[in-house]
VMD Tcl script that builds the backbone (N, CA, C; Angstrom):
set m [mol new atoms 531]
animate dup $m
set s [atomselect $m all]
$s set {name element resname resid chain x y z} {
  {N N UNK 1 A -16.235 -37.249 21.909}
  {CA C UNK 1 A -16.662 -36.404 20.804}
  {C C UNK 1 A -15.891 -35.073 20.776}
  {N N UNK 2 A -15.702 -34.431 21.944}
  {CA C UNK 2 A -15.013 -33.145 21.986}
  {C C UNK 2 A -13.538 -33.270 22.314}
  {N N UNK 3 A -13.093 -34.386 22.765}
  {CA C UNK 3 A -11.691 -34.592 23.089}
  {C C UNK 3 A -11.334 -34.010 24.445}
  {N N UNK 4 A -10.071 -33.979 24.710}
  {CA C UNK 4 A -9.542 -33.497 25.984}
  {C C UNK 4 A -9.742 -31.979 26.082}
  {N N UNK 5 A -10.448 -31.503 27.131}
  {CA C UNK 5 A -10.693 -30.055 27.257}
  {C C UNK 5 A -9.402 -29.239 27.460}
  {N N UNK 6 A -8.397 -29.807 28.060}
  {CA C UNK 6 A -7.126 -29.089 28.249}
  {C C UNK 6 A -6.450 -28.859 26.903}
  {N N UNK 7 A -6.424 -29.888 26.044}
  {CA C UNK 7 A -5.838 -29.735 24.707}
  {C C UNK 7 A -6.623 -28.722 23.882}
  {N N UNK 8 A -7.942 -28.768 24.006}
  {CA C UNK 8 A -8.795 -27.814 23.280}
  {C C UNK 8 A -8.492 -26.381 23.729}
  {N N UNK 9 A -8.366 -26.191 25.043}
  {CA C UNK 9 A -8.047 -24.863 25.588}
  {C C UNK 9 A -6.668 -24.399 25.103}
  {N N UNK 10 A -5.685 -25.293 25.113}
  {CA C UNK 10 A -4.333 -24.947 24.650}
  {C C UNK 10 A -4.357 -24.584 23.166}
  {N N UNK 11 A -5.108 -25.309 22.365}
  {CA C UNK 11 A -5.217 -24.994 20.933}
  {C C UNK 11 A -5.849 -23.625 20.718}
  {N N UNK 12 A -6.900 -23.315 21.486}
  {CA C UNK 12 A -7.531 -22.000 21.366}
  {C C UNK 12 A -6.583 -20.891 21.817}
  {N N UNK 13 A -5.816 -21.141 22.861}
  {CA C UNK 13 A -4.860 -20.147 23.331}
  {C C UNK 13 A -3.780 -19.897 22.281}
  {N N UNK 14 A -3.349 -20.941 21.583}
  {CA C UNK 14 A -2.373 -20.785 20.499}
  {C C UNK 14 A -2.947 -19.912 19.388}
  {N N UNK 15 A -4.202 -20.161 19.005}
  {CA C UNK 15 A -4.851 -19.380 17.947}
  {C C UNK 15 A -4.964 -17.920 18.361}
  {N N UNK 16 A -5.395 -17.680 19.593}
  {CA C UNK 16 A -5.542 -16.298 20.077}
  {C C UNK 16 A -4.186 -15.606 20.135}
  {N N UNK 17 A -3.171 -16.284 20.643}
  {CA C UNK 17 A -1.832 -15.715 20.726}
  {C C UNK 17 A -1.285 -15.392 19.340}
  {N N UNK 18 A -1.418 -16.317 18.400}
  {CA C UNK 18 A -0.923 -16.104 17.042}
  {C C UNK 18 A -1.651 -14.942 16.365}
  {N N UNK 19 A -2.958 -14.872 16.566}
  {CA C UNK 19 A -3.741 -13.764 16.002}
  {C C UNK 19 A -3.273 -12.427 16.573}
  {N N UNK 20 A -3.082 -12.373 17.882}
  {CA C UNK 20 A -2.615 -11.134 18.522}
  {C C UNK 20 A -1.227 -10.761 18.017}
  {N N UNK 21 A -0.366 -11.740 17.859}
  {CA C UNK 21 A 0.981 -11.494 17.344}
  {C C UNK 21 A 0.939 -10.921 15.929}
  {N N UNK 22 A 0.092 -11.460 15.086}
  {CA C UNK 22 A -0.047 -10.963 13.710}
  {C C UNK 22 A -0.566 -9.526 13.707}
  {N N UNK 23 A -1.561 -9.236 14.536}
  {CA C UNK 23 A -2.125 -7.884 14.598}
  {C C UNK 23 A -1.063 -6.886 15.074}
  {N N UNK 24 A -0.343 -7.222 16.120}
  {CA C UNK 24 A 0.683 -6.321 16.657}
  {C C UNK 24 A 1.802 -6.114 15.636}
  {N N UNK 25 A 2.269 -7.175 15.009}
  {CA C UNK 25 A 3.345 -7.059 14.016}
  {C C UNK 25 A 2.894 -6.233 12.815}
  {N N UNK 26 A 1.671 -6.446 12.360}
  {CA C UNK 26 A 1.150 -5.682 11.223}
  {C C UNK 26 A 1.095 -4.200 11.555}
  {N N UNK 27 A 0.587 -3.865 12.726}
  {CA C UNK 27 A 0.488 -2.457 13.122}
  {C C UNK 27 A 1.877 -1.844 13.339}
  {N N UNK 28 A 2.789 -2.590 13.899}
  {CA C UNK 28 A 4.119 -2.064 14.196}
  {C C UNK 28 A 4.966 -1.863 12.938}
  {N N UNK 29 A 4.862 -2.778 11.985}
  {CA C UNK 29 A 5.797 -2.768 10.858}
  {C C UNK 29 A 5.172 -2.493 9.488}
  {N N UNK 30 A 3.847 -2.626 9.329}
  {CA C UNK 30 A 3.253 -2.484 8.005}
  {C C UNK 30 A 2.252 -1.345 7.892}
  {N N UNK 31 A 1.212 -1.356 8.709}
  {CA C UNK 31 A 0.123 -0.382 8.601}
  {C C UNK 31 A -0.268 0.133 9.978}
  {N N UNK 32 A -0.799 1.370 9.998}
  {CA C UNK 32 A -1.267 1.926 11.264}
  {C C UNK 32 A -2.419 2.885 10.989}
  {N N UNK 33 A -3.538 2.729 11.697}
  {CA C UNK 33 A -4.631 3.700 11.562}
  {C C UNK 33 A -4.314 4.960 12.377}
  {N N UNK 34 A -4.697 6.111 11.857}
  {CA C UNK 34 A -4.417 7.388 12.510}
  {C C UNK 34 A -5.636 8.293 12.354}
  {N N UNK 35 A -5.958 9.046 13.402}
  {CA C UNK 35 A -7.007 10.060 13.341}
  {C C UNK 35 A -6.329 11.409 13.133}
  {N N UNK 36 A -6.800 12.177 12.157}
  {CA C UNK 36 A -6.218 13.477 11.825}
  {C C UNK 36 A -6.828 14.550 12.717}
  {N N UNK 37 A -5.963 15.390 13.280}
  {CA C UNK 37 A -6.407 16.528 14.085}
  {C C UNK 37 A -5.927 17.802 13.402}
  {N N UNK 38 A -6.746 18.823 13.414}
  {CA C UNK 38 A -6.355 20.102 12.847}
  {C C UNK 38 A -6.822 20.285 11.414}
  {N N UNK 39 A -6.530 21.475 10.890}
  {CA C UNK 39 A -7.053 21.884 9.588}
  {C C UNK 39 A -5.964 22.178 8.563}
  {N N UNK 40 A -4.727 21.833 8.838}
  {CA C UNK 40 A -3.625 22.238 7.961}
  {C C UNK 40 A -3.607 21.514 6.618}
  {N N UNK 41 A -4.346 20.428 6.476}
  {CA C UNK 41 A -4.352 19.682 5.210}
  {C C UNK 41 A -5.680 19.795 4.477}
  {N N UNK 42 A -6.577 20.667 4.956}
  {CA C UNK 42 A -7.887 20.815 4.297}
  {C C UNK 42 A -7.706 21.412 2.914}
  {N N UNK 43 A -8.496 21.075 1.948}
  {CA C UNK 43 A -9.606 20.131 1.977}
  {C C UNK 43 A -9.189 18.688 1.669}
  {N N UNK 44 A -7.903 18.450 1.399}
  {CA C UNK 44 A -7.459 17.095 1.077}
  {C C UNK 44 A -7.829 16.129 2.187}
  {N N UNK 45 A -7.485 16.486 3.405}
  {CA C UNK 45 A -7.816 15.703 4.589}
  {C C UNK 45 A -8.378 16.675 5.612}
  {N N UNK 46 A -9.514 16.309 6.199}
  {CA C UNK 46 A -10.165 17.191 7.158}
  {C C UNK 46 A -9.973 16.689 8.576}
  {N N UNK 47 A -10.208 17.578 9.539}
  {CA C UNK 47 A -10.098 17.207 10.952}
  {C C UNK 47 A -11.008 16.023 11.231}
  {N N UNK 48 A -10.519 15.100 12.032}
  {CA C UNK 48 A -11.219 13.883 12.463}
  {C C UNK 48 A -11.358 12.825 11.381}
  {N N UNK 49 A -10.765 13.024 10.204}
  {CA C UNK 49 A -10.708 11.935 9.223}
  {C C UNK 49 A -9.824 10.833 9.802}
  {N N UNK 50 A -10.135 9.615 9.421}
  {CA C UNK 50 A -9.322 8.472 9.837}
  {C C UNK 50 A -8.612 7.937 8.603}
  {N N UNK 51 A -7.287 7.830 8.696}
  {CA C UNK 51 A -6.479 7.399 7.559}
  {C C UNK 51 A -5.613 6.209 7.972}
  {N N UNK 52 A -5.107 5.513 6.962}
  {CA C UNK 52 A -4.209 4.391 7.208}
  {C C UNK 52 A -2.838 4.735 6.643}
  {N N UNK 53 A -1.820 4.549 7.477}
  {CA C UNK 53 A -0.435 4.767 7.060}
  {C C UNK 53 A 0.162 3.449 6.616}
  {N N UNK 54 A 1.007 3.520 5.608}
  {CA C UNK 54 A 1.828 2.367 5.270}
  {C C UNK 54 A 3.251 2.701 5.691}
  {N N UNK 55 A 3.875 1.761 6.345}
  {CA C UNK 55 A 5.211 1.997 6.889}
  {C C UNK 55 A 6.311 1.407 6.026}
  {N N UNK 56 A 5.937 0.870 4.865}
  {CA C UNK 56 A 6.943 0.190 4.039}
  {C C UNK 56 A 7.145 0.860 2.684}
  {N N UNK 57 A 6.574 2.027 2.498}
  {CA C UNK 57 A 6.715 2.680 1.196}
  {C C UNK 57 A 7.924 3.605 1.174}
  {N N UNK 58 A 8.353 3.942 -0.028}
  {CA C UNK 58 A 9.458 4.883 -0.242}
  {C C UNK 58 A 8.845 6.266 -0.444}
  {N N UNK 59 A 9.200 7.224 0.387}
  {CA C UNK 59 A 8.622 8.569 0.327}
  {C C UNK 59 A 9.196 9.331 -0.851}
  {N N UNK 60 A 8.285 9.926 -1.649}
  {CA C UNK 60 A 8.679 10.738 -2.792}
  {C C UNK 60 A 7.972 12.088 -2.714}
  {N N UNK 61 A 8.310 12.975 -3.632}
  {CA C UNK 61 A 7.686 14.294 -3.672}
  {C C UNK 61 A 6.170 14.167 -3.752}
  {N N UNK 62 A 5.497 15.009 -2.971}
  {CA C UNK 62 A 4.048 15.178 -2.931}
  {C C UNK 62 A 3.313 14.060 -2.210}
  {N N UNK 63 A 4.030 13.104 -1.618}
  {CA C UNK 63 A 3.397 12.101 -0.763}
  {C C UNK 63 A 2.908 12.786 0.503}
  {N N UNK 64 A 1.848 12.250 1.089}
  {CA C UNK 64 A 1.360 12.699 2.383}
  {C C UNK 64 A 1.989 11.814 3.445}
  {N N UNK 65 A 2.616 12.430 4.445}
  {CA C UNK 65 A 3.286 11.658 5.481}
  {C C UNK 65 A 2.858 12.125 6.867}
  {N N UNK 66 A 2.938 11.198 7.804}
  {CA C UNK 66 A 2.790 11.527 9.222}
  {C C UNK 66 A 4.184 11.385 9.825}
  {N N UNK 67 A 4.581 12.390 10.601}
  {CA C UNK 67 A 5.902 12.385 11.221}
  {C C UNK 67 A 5.790 12.886 12.644}
  {N N UNK 68 A 6.795 12.566 13.431}
  {CA C UNK 68 A 6.813 12.996 14.818}
  {C C UNK 68 A 7.737 14.201 14.965}
  {N N UNK 69 A 7.225 15.248 15.596}
  {CA C UNK 69 A 8.027 16.441 15.866}
  {C C UNK 69 A 8.969 16.157 17.030}
  {N N UNK 70 A 9.989 16.980 17.210}
  {CA C UNK 70 A 10.878 16.792 18.366}
  {C C UNK 70 A 10.128 16.860 19.707}
  {N N UNK 71 A 8.972 17.527 19.714}
  {CA C UNK 71 A 8.172 17.632 20.937}
  {C C UNK 71 A 7.306 16.398 21.161}
  {N N UNK 72 A 7.347 15.441 20.229}
  {CA C UNK 72 A 6.576 14.207 20.378}
  {C C UNK 72 A 5.171 14.267 19.818}
  {N N UNK 73 A 4.869 15.285 19.018}
  {CA C UNK 73 A 3.538 15.440 18.423}
  {C C UNK 73 A 3.558 14.901 16.991}
  {N N UNK 74 A 2.521 14.186 16.611}
  {CA C UNK 74 A 2.412 13.686 15.238}
  {C C UNK 74 A 1.727 14.722 14.359}
  {N N UNK 75 A 2.327 15.001 13.200}
  {CA C UNK 75 A 1.752 15.927 12.231}
  {C C UNK 75 A 1.634 15.230 10.887}
  {N N UNK 76 A 0.679 15.698 10.077}
  {CA C UNK 76 A 0.517 15.194 8.711}
  {C C UNK 76 A 0.731 16.358 7.760}
  {N N UNK 77 A 1.589 16.157 6.776}
  {CA C UNK 77 A 1.909 17.203 5.787}
  {C C UNK 77 A 2.229 16.542 4.454}
  {N N UNK 78 A 2.387 17.379 3.430}
  {CA C UNK 78 A 2.757 16.915 2.096}
  {C C UNK 78 A 4.258 17.153 1.889}
  {N N UNK 79 A 4.948 16.141 1.404}
  {CA C UNK 79 A 6.386 16.263 1.134}
  {C C UNK 79 A 6.556 17.062 -0.158}
  {N N UNK 80 A 7.179 18.205 -0.052}
  {CA C UNK 80 A 7.435 19.056 -1.210}
  {C C UNK 80 A 8.840 18.804 -1.745}
  {N N UNK 81 A 9.779 18.589 -0.822}
  {CA C UNK 81 A 11.155 18.368 -1.241}
  {C C UNK 81 A 11.789 17.188 -0.537}
  {N N UNK 82 A 12.497 16.384 -1.298}
  {CA C UNK 82 A 13.243 15.248 -0.770}
  {C C UNK 82 A 14.737 15.602 -0.784}
  {N N UNK 83 A 15.590 14.794 -0.160}
  {CA C UNK 83 A 17.016 15.139 -0.090}
  {C C UNK 83 A 17.620 15.474 -1.458}
  {N N UNK 84 A 18.280 16.626 -1.511}
  {CA C UNK 84 A 18.940 17.071 -2.738}
  {C C UNK 84 A 18.087 17.957 -3.632}
  {N N UNK 85 A 16.760 17.985 -3.406}
  {CA C UNK 85 A 15.883 18.826 -4.235}
  {C C UNK 85 A 16.165 20.308 -3.992}
  {N N UNK 86 A 16.036 21.092 -5.065}
  {CA C UNK 86 A 16.100 22.548 -4.971}
  {C C UNK 86 A 14.665 23.065 -5.063}
  {N N UNK 87 A 14.265 23.912 -4.110}
  {CA C UNK 87 A 12.891 24.400 -4.012}
  {C C UNK 87 A 12.879 25.913 -3.986}
  {N N UNK 88 A 11.893 26.470 -4.675}
  {CA C UNK 88 A 11.692 27.919 -4.668}
  {C C UNK 88 A 10.207 28.184 -4.842}
  {N N UNK 89 A 9.692 29.269 -4.240}
  {CA C UNK 89 A 8.300 29.681 -4.399}
  {C C UNK 89 A 8.302 31.115 -4.887}
  {N N UNK 90 A 7.624 31.362 -5.990}
  {CA C UNK 90 A 7.546 32.713 -6.557}
  {C C UNK 90 A 6.139 32.926 -7.100}
  {N N UNK 91 A 5.435 33.938 -6.584}
  {CA C UNK 91 A 4.075 34.287 -7.031}
  {C C UNK 91 A 3.141 33.075 -7.000}
  {N N UNK 92 A 3.159 32.365 -5.881}
  {CA C UNK 92 A 2.319 31.183 -5.674}
  {C C UNK 92 A 2.619 30.039 -6.631}
  {N N UNK 93 A 3.782 30.053 -7.231}
  {CA C UNK 93 A 4.205 28.958 -8.115}
  {C C UNK 93 A 5.389 28.249 -7.477}
  {N N UNK 94 A 5.254 26.941 -7.365}
  {CA C UNK 94 A 6.324 26.122 -6.820}
  {C C UNK 94 A 7.269 25.716 -7.933}
  {N N UNK 95 A 8.557 25.862 -7.668}
  {CA C UNK 95 A 9.594 25.407 -8.593}
  {C C UNK 95 A 10.404 24.333 -7.883}
  {N N UNK 96 A 10.475 23.183 -8.499}
  {CA C UNK 96 A 11.200 22.044 -7.947}
  {C C UNK 96 A 12.291 21.669 -8.926}
  {N N UNK 97 A 13.531 21.795 -8.479}
  {CA C UNK 97 A 14.698 21.523 -9.320}
  {C C UNK 97 A 14.652 22.319 -10.630}
  {N N UNK 98 A 14.221 23.596 -10.497}
  {CA C UNK 98 A 14.185 24.502 -11.638}
  {C C UNK 98 A 12.952 24.392 -12.513}
  {N N UNK 99 A 12.090 23.415 -12.261}
  {CA C UNK 99 A 10.890 23.212 -13.074}
  {C C UNK 99 A 9.646 23.665 -12.310}
  {N N UNK 100 A 8.781 24.398 -13.004}
  {CA C UNK 100 A 7.509 24.811 -12.409}
  {C C UNK 100 A 6.640 23.567 -12.193}
  {N N UNK 101 A 6.025 23.483 -11.012}
  {CA C UNK 101 A 5.207 22.324 -10.651}
  {C C UNK 101 A 3.780 22.780 -10.363}
  {N N UNK 102 A 2.827 22.108 -10.955}
  {CA C UNK 102 A 1.422 22.379 -10.665}
  {C C UNK 102 A 1.063 21.741 -9.331}
  {N N UNK 103 A 0.236 22.421 -8.554}
  {CA C UNK 103 A -0.232 21.903 -7.280}
  {C C UNK 103 A -1.769 21.926 -7.274}
  {N N UNK 104 A -2.403 20.974 -7.954}
  {CA C UNK 104 A -3.860 20.985 -8.084}
  {C C UNK 104 A -4.596 20.858 -6.758}
  {N N UNK 105 A -3.956 20.308 -5.753}
  {CA C UNK 105 A -4.571 20.149 -4.434}
  {C C UNK 105 A -4.737 21.490 -3.724}
  {N N UNK 106 A -4.175 22.580 -4.280}
  {CA C UNK 106 A -4.291 23.912 -3.677}
  {C C UNK 106 A -5.403 24.752 -4.285}
  {N N UNK 107 A -6.027 24.278 -5.341}
  {CA C UNK 107 A -6.987 25.083 -6.099}
  {C C UNK 107 A -8.081 25.685 -5.208}
  {N N UNK 108 A -8.720 24.856 -4.405}
  {CA C UNK 108 A -9.812 25.345 -3.550}
  {C C UNK 108 A -9.310 26.366 -2.535}
  {N N UNK 109 A -8.149 26.112 -1.949}
  {CA C UNK 109 A -7.601 27.054 -0.972}
  {C C UNK 109 A -7.180 28.370 -1.621}
  {N N UNK 110 A -6.721 28.331 -2.866}
  {CA C UNK 110 A -6.374 29.574 -3.571}
  {C C UNK 110 A -7.607 30.437 -3.788}
  {N N UNK 111 A -8.720 29.809 -4.137}
  {CA C UNK 111 A -9.964 30.556 -4.326}
  {C C UNK 111 A -10.433 31.187 -3.022}
  {N N UNK 112 A -10.347 30.445 -1.937}
  {CA C UNK 112 A -10.741 30.974 -0.627}
  {C C UNK 112 A -9.846 32.135 -0.232}
  {N N UNK 113 A -8.555 32.018 -0.461}
  {CA C UNK 113 A -7.608 33.087 -0.119}
  {C C UNK 113 A -7.941 34.365 -0.887}
  {N N UNK 114 A -8.250 34.228 -2.174}
  {CA C UNK 114 A -8.598 35.414 -2.975}
  {C C UNK 114 A -9.885 36.049 -2.473}
  {N N UNK 115 A -10.873 35.229 -2.098}
  {CA C UNK 115 A -12.132 35.750 -1.568}
  {C C UNK 115 A -11.913 36.525 -0.272}
  {N N UNK 116 A -10.928 36.112 0.509}
  {CA C UNK 116 A -10.631 36.762 1.782}
  {C C UNK 116 A -9.683 37.949 1.611}
  {N N UNK 117 A -9.277 38.218 0.377}
  {CA C UNK 117 A -8.439 39.373 0.115}
  {C C UNK 117 A -6.946 39.134 0.192}
  {N N UNK 118 A -6.522 37.899 0.290}
  {CA C UNK 118 A -5.087 37.615 0.314}
  {C C UNK 118 A -4.546 37.669 -1.108}
  {N N UNK 119 A -3.370 38.233 -1.252}
  {CA C UNK 119 A -2.734 38.294 -2.560}
  {C C UNK 119 A -2.125 36.956 -2.948}
  {N N UNK 120 A -1.668 36.215 -1.940}
  {CA C UNK 120 A -1.003 34.934 -2.191}
  {C C UNK 120 A -1.444 33.907 -1.161}
  {N N UNK 121 A -1.362 32.664 -1.564}
  {CA C UNK 121 A -1.587 31.563 -0.641}
  {C C UNK 121 A -0.292 31.229 0.092}
  {N N UNK 122 A 0.829 31.322 -0.621}
  {CA C UNK 122 A 2.140 30.993 -0.059}
  {C C UNK 122 A 3.093 32.145 -0.340}
  {N N UNK 123 A 3.743 32.623 0.705}
  {CA C UNK 123 A 4.721 33.693 0.531}
  {C C UNK 123 A 5.905 33.199 -0.296}
  {N N UNK 124 A 6.507 34.097 -1.049}
  {CA C UNK 124 A 7.691 33.758 -1.836}
  {C C UNK 124 A 8.845 33.383 -0.908}
  {N N UNK 125 A 9.676 32.478 -1.389}
  {CA C UNK 125 A 10.943 32.213 -0.714}
  {C C UNK 125 A 11.973 31.854 -1.762}
  {N N UNK 126 A 13.234 32.256 -1.498}
  {CA C UNK 126 A 14.296 32.016 -2.477}
  {C C UNK 126 A 14.646 30.527 -2.549}
  {N N UNK 127 A 15.352 30.168 -3.619}
  {CA C UNK 127 A 15.726 28.763 -3.803}
  {C C UNK 127 A 16.668 28.291 -2.699}
  {N N UNK 128 A 16.443 27.070 -2.272}
  {CA C UNK 128 A 17.315 26.411 -1.301}
  {C C UNK 128 A 17.351 24.931 -1.656}
  {N N UNK 129 A 18.294 24.223 -1.079}
  {CA C UNK 129 A 18.424 22.788 -1.332}
  {C C UNK 129 A 18.125 22.017 -0.051}
  {N N UNK 130 A 17.304 20.965 -0.185}
  {CA C UNK 130 A 16.955 20.121 0.957}
  {C C UNK 130 A 18.181 19.272 1.314}
  {N N UNK 131 A 18.606 19.317 2.573}
  {CA C UNK 131 A 19.796 18.562 2.963}
  {C C UNK 131 A 19.560 17.050 2.988}
  {N N UNK 132 A 20.628 16.322 2.942}
  {CA C UNK 132 A 20.590 14.869 3.023}
  {C C UNK 132 A 19.905 14.438 4.320}
  {N N UNK 133 A 19.087 13.397 4.221}
  {CA C UNK 133 A 18.413 12.857 5.402}
  {C C UNK 133 A 17.224 13.664 5.866}
  {N N UNK 134 A 16.742 14.602 5.024}
  {CA C UNK 134 A 15.652 15.499 5.426}
  {C C UNK 134 A 14.588 15.621 4.343}
  {N N UNK 135 A 13.427 16.131 4.754}
  {CA C UNK 135 A 12.339 16.468 3.831}
  {C C UNK 135 A 11.869 17.887 4.130}
  {N N UNK 136 A 11.325 18.539 3.111}
  {CA C UNK 136 A 10.677 19.826 3.277}
  {C C UNK 136 A 9.190 19.573 3.083}
  {N N UNK 137 A 8.370 19.910 4.087}
  {CA C UNK 137 A 6.945 19.587 4.053}
  {C C UNK 137 A 6.106 20.847 4.199}
  {N N UNK 138 A 4.950 20.850 3.531}
  {CA C UNK 138 A 3.982 21.946 3.636}
  {C C UNK 138 A 2.588 21.367 3.794}
  {N N UNK 139 A 1.732 22.104 4.490}
  {CA C UNK 139 A 0.324 21.739 4.563}
  {C C UNK 139 A -0.396 22.241 3.329}
  {N N UNK 140 A -1.467 21.573 2.943}
  {CA C UNK 140 A -2.247 22.022 1.783}
  {C C UNK 140 A -3.007 23.308 2.091}
  {N N UNK 141 A -3.375 23.516 3.337}
  {CA C UNK 141 A -4.055 24.734 3.768}
  {C C UNK 141 A -2.972 25.725 4.198}
  {N N UNK 142 A -2.283 26.280 3.235}
  {CA C UNK 142 A -1.062 27.056 3.483}
  {C C UNK 142 A -1.267 28.280 4.368}
  {N N UNK 143 A -2.478 28.839 4.383}
  {CA C UNK 143 A -2.732 29.999 5.240}
  {C C UNK 143 A -2.913 29.589 6.699}
  {N N UNK 144 A -3.126 28.302 6.941}
  {CA C UNK 144 A -3.389 27.819 8.290}
  {C C UNK 144 A -2.574 26.561 8.563}
  {N N UNK 145 A -1.282 26.615 8.292}
  {CA C UNK 145 A -0.442 25.433 8.474}
  {C C UNK 145 A 0.897 25.799 9.088}
  {N N UNK 146 A 1.228 25.104 10.144}
  {CA C UNK 146 A 2.572 25.201 10.706}
  {C C UNK 146 A 3.347 24.054 10.077}
  {N N UNK 147 A 4.344 24.397 9.289}
  {CA C UNK 147 A 5.050 23.388 8.499}
  {C C UNK 147 A 6.524 23.776 8.378}
  {N N UNK 148 A 7.202 23.285 7.369}
  {CA C UNK 148 A 8.644 23.547 7.237}
  {C C UNK 148 A 8.972 25.024 7.102}
  {N N UNK 149 A 8.021 25.846 6.713}
  {CA C UNK 149 A 8.260 27.288 6.659}
  {C C UNK 149 A 8.502 27.835 8.059}
  {N N UNK 150 A 7.958 27.131 9.076}
  {CA C UNK 150 A 8.092 27.560 10.466}
  {C C UNK 150 A 9.178 26.767 11.192}
  {N N UNK 151 A 9.107 25.435 11.124}
  {CA C UNK 151 A 10.018 24.608 11.916}
  {C C UNK 151 A 11.162 24.001 11.123}
  {N N UNK 152 A 11.259 24.315 9.845}
  {CA C UNK 152 A 12.384 23.823 9.049}
  {C C UNK 152 A 12.167 22.404 8.543}
  {N N UNK 153 A 13.246 21.776 8.175}
  {CA C UNK 153 A 13.196 20.434 7.604}
  {C C UNK 153 A 12.788 19.415 8.659}
  {N N UNK 154 A 12.211 18.305 8.181}
  {CA C UNK 154 A 11.983 17.176 9.081}
  {C C UNK 154 A 12.981 16.086 8.708}
  {N N UNK 155 A 13.363 15.308 9.667}
  {CA C UNK 155 A 14.312 14.234 9.419}
  {C C UNK 155 A 13.599 13.008 8.850}
  {N N UNK 156 A 14.260 12.322 7.925}
  {CA C UNK 156 A 13.690 11.100 7.349}
  {C C UNK 156 A 13.292 10.115 8.443}
  {N N UNK 157 A 14.106 10.013 9.472}
  {CA C UNK 157 A 13.831 9.032 10.524}
  {C C UNK 157 A 12.630 9.400 11.394}
  {N N UNK 158 A 12.143 10.655 11.285}
  {CA C UNK 158 A 10.967 11.053 12.067}
  {C C UNK 158 A 9.662 10.667 11.380}
  {N N UNK 159 A 9.733 10.222 10.120}
  {CA C UNK 159 A 8.526 9.832 9.388}
  {C C UNK 159 A 8.014 8.502 9.918}
  {N N UNK 160 A 6.757 8.494 10.322}
  {CA C UNK 160 A 6.123 7.284 10.840}
  {C C UNK 160 A 5.585 6.449 9.687}
  {N N UNK 161 A 4.995 7.127 8.697}
  {CA C UNK 161 A 4.470 6.400 7.553}
  {C C UNK 161 A 3.843 7.330 6.534}
  {N N UNK 162 A 3.538 6.755 5.390}
  {CA C UNK 162 A 2.903 7.497 4.304}
  {C C UNK 162 A 1.404 7.237 4.336}
  {N N UNK 163 A 0.629 8.305 4.174}
  {CA C UNK 163 A -0.830 8.189 4.163}
  {C C UNK 163 A -1.257 7.706 2.783}
  {N N UNK 164 A -1.955 6.600 2.752}
  {CA C UNK 164 A -2.383 6.014 1.481}
  {C C UNK 164 A -3.897 5.963 1.314}
  {N N UNK 165 A -4.614 5.811 2.420}
  {CA C UNK 165 A -6.032 5.488 2.324}
  {C C UNK 165 A -6.807 6.155 3.454}
  {N N UNK 166 A -7.993 6.701 3.127}
  {CA C UNK 166 A -8.885 7.258 4.142}
  {C C UNK 166 A -9.976 6.232 4.418}
  {N N UNK 167 A -10.200 5.925 5.696}
  {CA C UNK 167 A -11.208 4.928 6.053}
  {C C UNK 167 A -12.453 5.537 6.677}
  {N N UNK 168 A -12.426 6.829 7.009}
  {CA C UNK 168 A -13.609 7.496 7.551}
  {C C UNK 168 A -13.413 8.997 7.400}
  {N N UNK 169 A -14.482 9.740 7.220}
  {CA C UNK 169 A -15.885 9.344 7.203}
  {C C UNK 169 A -16.228 8.574 5.924}
  {N N UNK 170 A -17.317 7.877 5.990}
  {CA C UNK 170 A -17.688 6.968 4.892}
  {C C UNK 170 A -17.856 7.682 3.551}
  {N N UNK 171 A -18.263 8.940 3.563}
  {CA C UNK 171 A -18.452 9.655 2.288}
  {C C UNK 171 A -17.129 9.979 1.592}
  {N N UNK 172 A -15.999 9.863 2.323}
  {CA C UNK 172 A -14.695 10.162 1.757}
  {C C UNK 172 A -13.759 8.968 1.703}
  {N N UNK 173 A -14.262 7.769 1.910}
  {CA C UNK 173 A -13.414 6.577 1.908}
  {C C UNK 173 A -12.737 6.409 0.558}
  {N N UNK 174 A -11.450 6.109 0.573}
  {CA C UNK 174 A -10.746 5.851 -0.676}
  {C C UNK 174 A -9.288 6.229 -0.626}
  {N N UNK 175 A -8.610 6.023 -1.733}
  {CA C UNK 175 A -7.198 6.355 -1.865}
  {C C UNK 175 A -6.990 7.856 -1.803}
  {N N UNK 176 A -5.867 8.281 -1.248}
  {CA C UNK 176 A -5.518 9.698 -1.195}
  {C C UNK 176 A -4.371 9.986 -2.125}
  {N N UNK 177 A -4.398 11.165 -2.717}
  {CA C UNK 177 A -3.321 11.601 -3.601}
  {C C UNK 177 A -2.777 12.923 -3.145}
}
mol reanalyze $m
mol bondsrecalc $m
mol representation Tube
mol addrep $m
C-alpha cells in the first residue's frame, strides 16, 4: 500500500531539496525581505517596518532603494537623480533637469520643520550633474537623514534592490510610492 520506504524517503528529500532551492534562488535573485532601521525615511517608511525588495526592476527617479555603503551597512533612501540628471535645490524646491519637481512625500516633514522653527527642510545647493554609474539619494526626513548630501553619490552596483511593498506592520501593509 505504501510502497518502498527508501523510495518514499528519496522522493520526499527531492521535494524538500527542490523547495529549498527555489526559496534560496528567489531570495538571491528576485525578492528579499528587509527590516528598516532608523528614521531617515519617515513618515514614508518608519523604523522597524518590514519591506520587500525587488532585485529585477530598473531604478528610476524617486524610487526607494536599499543599497550597501562602503562600510557594509544597508541604507534605504529615495533616488533623486539618476546618471546624467542635473539637480539643484533652491528654497526647498527641487529642480531636476531644469524642471521644478513636486515632492509630495515631504509635506508632513515640511510642516514639522516649520513648527520647530526651521526655515527650510533642505538646504540650497547649486546645480550639479549625476555621474555615469551613480545615483543621488536623499532621505524623506531631510532634517534627520545621512544621505548623498553627506556621503556623495552611490554606485549603481551598490543597489541591492528597489522597495516595492511593505509587509509589516499590518496597519501599513501595501505598495510604497
